[in-house]
N, C-alpha and C positions, 0 to 999 in steps of 0.2 A: 583577477591577480595582476592584470595589467595595472589598473588603477591604482593598486597598493604601490605597485613598484613605479609608478609616478610620483606619489606623494613622499616615497622615500627619496628619492631622486630630487625633489623639490627640495625636502627637507636641508638634505646634506650640501646643496648649492648655498641654501642660504646659511648654515652654519658657517661655510667656506667664507662666506663674504662677510658675516656680522660677527663671527666669531673668532675669527682669528686674528689676535691684538699684531701679531709681527706682520701681517699684510698691512694691515691697517697701518702699522707702523712705516710700514716701505712706502706706502703712499704717502704719506706725509713727507717722509724724507726727501721722494722725488727720484731715488734709484736706491738700485740693491748693493749690497757690498760686491767687490769682486770675487771673483772666481779663485782660489787658492791652490796653485797647482803643485802637488807634494814633489820634494827635493827627488834628484833622479830623473827628472822627467823634462821633457822639452817643455820649454815656456815659449807658446806663442806671443804675438804681438797684438796688443788687444786694441783695437779702433772701435771708438764711439763711434757708431754710426746716425745717432738722434743726439747730438751734445744742446745743451741746453745753454744757450748764451747769457753772456753776463747784462744785466740789464743798465741803461743807463738813464738814471732818475734823475732826468735833469730839472725836471718841475720839483724834487722832495716830496714826493708823494707816500714815500715808504711809510708803513706803520700808521697809514691815517684809514679810517674806515669813510667809506663813501656809497650814498644812496643809488644804485646804477637804474637808472629808466631805460626804455626805449630807445634802441638805437634811432640818429636821426637819417632822415630821408638820404636815399642816395641822390635824388635829384635836386637840384638846387636852382630850379628855373622859379624865377619870381614874375614873370610874365612878358618879360622881354618877347620879341619877334625872333622867330628862328636865323632870321637872315637880316642884318640891317646895317646900314651906313653909319660909320661915327663922323666924327670932324671936329679938330681942335684947332683952330688956327689955320694957315694953309693944308694941314696934312688931314686926309681921309683916308678912311679903309672898311674893308667889307667885315663885320663879325658873324663869323658863322659858331652856333650852340652845337658842334659837332669837331671831333679830330681832324687832325690835319689830314690824317692819311687816308680817310676816307672823302674827303673833298679833291684830292689830285685829279683824280680820273675825270670828274668834271668840269673841272677847270681847262683839263684838255681839249674835252669837248667842245666846251665855250669857244676855244680858239678856232679850233678847224669849223664849228659851222659858222664863224663871221670872218672867215677869211684872215686871219692873223698869223698868217704863215712864220713857222715855228722854227727860229734859228739856231737856238739851243735850249735843250732842259737837263733841268740837274734836279730830282724829286729827292737824292738826299741834301740839299741846300734848299730845298724849296723856291728853285728861280727860273723862271722861261723868259727867254726874250725874243723878240721877233725879228725879222730880216726888216730891212728898209723900204718904207712903202709907198710909191710915190703918190702924192696926192694935194690939188690946191684947196685952199679955205683955210677955215678955223673951225675949231669947236665941234660939233656934233655933226657938220657937213662933211669933215673929214672920216671921220665913222662910218657914216652913211655910205660913203662912197668905197671904202674898204669892206665891208660886210656885203655889200650888193656886188663886190668883186668887180666893182668899175673903176679900177685903176688907169688911172690917167698917162697916157703915154707922153701927152705936152705939158704935164704938172713942171712946176719951178722948184716943188719942196718934197723931201720925202720925211719920214716918219718911222720911229723905231718904239716899242714899249718893252716894260721892264717889270713882270710882276713876280712880288715878292709874296710866301706863304710861309706864316711862322705862326707857333703856339700863343692863343691867346694869354692875358691874364689870369682869365679864369678857366680854370680847369677843365679838362677834355675841350674848350674851345680852341676857334682858328681866327687868325687875321690876316687878309689879305690888302696887299698897298701895291701900287701902280707909279711908275714912271714915264713920262714922255719925254722924248727928244727931238728936235726937227734941224733939218739942215738943208742948204741948198742941192739940188739936183744935181748941179754941176757946180765944179770948184775944187778945191782942196780936200781930202779925203782922213781922214783919223781912223784907223782902225780901232784904236782903244776910244770905250764912252764914257765920259764921266755922268756917273748915275747922284753924285752927292747932292746937290740943289735939287730945289722944287723943280716941280715939269714945267716943260717951255711951255704948254699950254695946258693949263689948270682947268679949262671947260672941256676940252677934249679928256682929259682924265676923267674927269667928273661922269661925262659920257659914258666910257668905258665900263667903270667901275659899276654904274648903275645898272646896265645892262647885265653884267655878272651877277650881280648880285640878285636881279630877277629871273636871271637863269638859272642859280643855283635855290635860290625859295621853290623855284618850282621844279627842282628834280632830282636835288639831294638826299629828300627820303623813297624816291621811287628805285633808285640803284644805290644801295650802299655798299660799292666797290672798296675794296681795302687794298690800297699800293703798300706792297710791302716794302718797296723802298723808301717809300715817303713818311712808312712808318716810323724810322728815324727821328722824324720833329717832333719829338716827344719833351723835349726838355721846358720846364715851363718857365716863364716870364715870373714867376712869383715864389715867395718861399716863407713858408711861417717856421721860424727858430723858437724852440720852445727851450724854457728856460725858469729856474726855481727863483729867480729874483725878476728878472726884464726880458720876455719875451719880443722877440724882432720878427715883423711882418717886412721882406725885402721884396722892393721892386725891381727889375730890372728895365727901366725905363728912366727915359730924363723927368726932371722935375714938374716942368710943367703936365705933360701927361700922367703923371702921378698924384700932383696934387687932386686934377680934373675926377681919378679916377675914386681915390678916397672920398672925395665930394660926393661921387654920383651913388658909389656904394654904399654909406651912412644914408641916403634919401631912398635907394631900394630897399633896404633892411630896414626901412621905419624907424630909423633910431632919429631922437630929436637931436637937432644941431642949433644950439642957442647962440651960438657967437661965431666968427672964425678971423682969423687973421691973416693973411696971404704973404706977412711982411715976415710976420714971427714963426709962418707954416705950421700953425695951430688950429685945428677944429675943438671949439668946445660944447661937448656933447653931454647928455644924460642917459644913464645907460645902467641897466640890470643884468645881473649876470642868469637872471631866468627869462632874458626877451626872447619874446617868438618874433622872428622876422615874417614868418608867413601868418595870415588869419585862417581860420576855417574855414568851409564853404559859406557856412547860415550868416557868421560874423562878415562875411564879405558881401553875402544875399541883403543883409542888414543895412549894411551902412552903403548899399549903392547908391552913389549920386551926391554922396559928400565929398567923392576925391579923396586920394591917398592920406592916409595920414600916419603920423610918428608917434612913437610909445614918448610919451612925457615922464614917465615914472623912472625911478631908478636917480641913483648919486651921481655926481657932478665930475666927469674928466675931459683929461686933455689929451687930443690923440694929436702927437707931431710929430712930422716931418722933418727929414735931416738927410741931405744927400750926403753919397759915400763913394767915391770914385764913379763907377758907372751904375750907381745903384741908388735907391731911395729907401731909406729905412725906417719905419711907421712904427712908433714908440706910444705907450699909455702909460700916462702921470696923473696922479690927482691934483697936482697943481705944479707951478713950475719947477720945483728942486724937488718932487716927492715921489717916486713910483709908486704906478697904484698897485693893488694885490696881483699877482702873478696870474692867478686862475682866472680873474676877472678880466684882467687883461689880454688873456691867451684867448678868452671868449669872444672880447668884443673883436681882436685883431683876426680870429676864424670867421667872422661872419664877415667882417669887410673884406677878406681874401674870398669869400665863397661868393660876394655880389657884384665882385668887380669885373666892369667889361671894357 
């Protein structure tokens, strides 16, 4: 009897799902008709608790058929070290492949362990400033004196550091920069400090940044403490704006940094750069929409020792950079006067964004 009842229940449920044309029509429409309140009764105010938003089809994909494959991997790590020091001209910074909110506590520990006495710390802005620390000498000698707590009472100079932590150009990454100022221990004192120019002692700046990079590299994975205040440092310095005709990748960087970033991203993603023109701000590349930036394990194993190779297949495209106020906009063209296919351009710009450091 129980078996017969179970069979009847299964058939009734199946009949409700597959045999009810009205239910199927409701599912296809996406919503049911509003309830009609008879006349003479109070009419409540209906609020849609789960509204379906309007779709902004910026790429013009409506009514097109697509073959949906497996989703891309969440991680875009392409072999760069977790922590590395980058340099461009006189500028240098520490790059970390981890969000700013997980780095803040490690930086505070580094400052405390190296006797860089903190005068002020603003995790919301990502800025730490030290006290004025007396010490003679230059470069690493100054840092050695400070971290060993051998502050010299007979010193003629004093030093101050300002560290800035901000989101990196790559999603989920962090960049840390440092500035140093030096002034005589005696003499007129200005309360305000101008941090706009490069450091007074580049060697000392480099010594502190190198020590910080080593410290974070050894400790960042041991304690992934998240600072809730520093979690506000999430604004990305890159943005991919989709469009059915002209997608754009925006960098909030100066032109020199953006130019170097795009070039390094193309190399890291194994996209072949056939030529470049810095004056016209163009990279000339070969690219296919099905390009695979990462090789599989066996492909890497078989090609070990051959060095990194770039993909040479695909059509010719022009990756163009253009300054726009405080940003640099990157677009993809078929030639100097013709835009590339929007989907292909978006795919290429997405790869450049993911491989930017």
